[in-house]
C-alpha positions, 0 to 999 in steps of 0.5 A: 623704718622703711616708711621713714625712708620712703618719706625722705625719698619722696621729699627729695624727689619733690624738691628736685622736681620743683628745682627743675621746673623753676630752672626751665621757667627761668630759661624760658623767661631768659629766652623771651625778648626784653624791651630796652628802656628806649623802646619802653619810653617810645611806647609810652610816648606813643600812648601805650596803656596799662592797667590800674585800680584807679578810676580816674579818666586817665587811669590807663595812661602811664604818661600824659604828654604835653607841649614843653613850650608851656613850661618855657612860657611860664619860666621865660615870660610869666615869671618876669612879668609878675616881677615887673607887675609888682616892682615895676608898678611900684617904681612907676608910681614912686617916680610919678608922685615924685614928679607930679605930687599927690592929689590934695583936697583943694579946700582941706579937710572939712572935719565932717565925715560922710557915710559911704560904706557899711561895716559889712562892706568894709569887712568884705573888702579886707576879707578879699584884700588881705588874702589878695596881698598874701597871695601876690607875695607868696605867688611871686615866690612860687612862680618867680622866686627860683629865678630871682631870689634863690641864687642869693639864699642858702638851700635850707633857707630857700626850702623853708621859704618855699614851703611856707609860701606854699602853705600860706598860698593854699590857706589864703585861697579860700578867704580870697575867693569868698571875698571876691564873690561877695564884692563882685555880687554886692558891688556890681550895681555901683560899677556900671559904666556911664557916659561921663566916665569917658571924660574922666579918662580924658583928663586922667581923673583930675590927678595930674598937677601940671599942664592942661590937666591941672585943676581938672576934676571930672564928674564921678558917681559913687565909683569913678571910671578908674575904680570901675575899670579895676572892679571889672578887671578884679571880677573877671580875672578873679573868676579865672584865678578862682576857677584855675586855683580850685583845679590846682588846689584840689586835683584829687577832686577834679582829676585834671589831665597834665595838659589841663593842669598846665593850662590852668597854671598859665591862666592862673599866672596871667590873671595874677599878673593883671590883678597884681598890677591893678592892686598896686595902682589901687593901693597907691591911689588909696593910701598915697595919691588921693588925700583922704582916700584911705579913710573910706575903707578904715571907718566907712566914712569919707571927708565931705570935701573929698566926696565933693571933689572926687565923687560929686555926682554921688554926693549931690545924689545923696544930698538930694534924696535925703540919704546924706548921713554924717558921722556923729 
């Protein structure tokens, strides 16, 4: 009986001792000075570090500071610029064709198709072209959509559009980069500048149907000067887009700082603006402006009269060396 009482008394003493210890600890904690939210925030901005199990280069830095002007540049300048590159160039070309008309074949279609592109070339063109168009449209939505489209849409519809645009943008990035790499490597040899390219620019490629430029058709090889300019712009800015896109698409792999991510985002947007503007020109020239031009990237063949009118030096070369081949 006494042993039972001693057990109860011992348990009570232990509980009492624990309570006293906790009370004293709480009092000591309460007496310790507590940093205010403002003080904590100031310490973080000053570069205060902490501890984490992450192995990232920036694992000890709770907050990455950066220049807020980068965000202002993106919203105040790059978003409108991308809109202007897309819709502005479309408007300019529509007005130009309205005034100037298209570039017709002087002797009409010959009915004879000359071999120009292999099936593989046609395939890699569309491998890069289709994702490029999808990336432009989805990138426009992600970069500028909240400024130009969101105010006119319901919140639920806008959320669905942004989510879809982000998924498509991420998926289309890889085939675009593959197409860009193949075109850049395989087509560069035909895109080297020549002296006669200067004259091509001086007469605007022979596409003007009025004034002193009318009827002027400058010499051009396999690619004319305008196509060469587009190619090298695509090669350069496609490289920037691909490199910055990889950084943004796989942050866990490259672990960039916040500042580096923002720089990549700005470079990505600027490059997209340039490629967007050039793409609109390229599409209009192939589909509308140059009669017979679209056939080249559909079948790989071009009309003989189109070849002699727009790429006479190339046509003369393949005719002279015996590589001229007609579609059977």
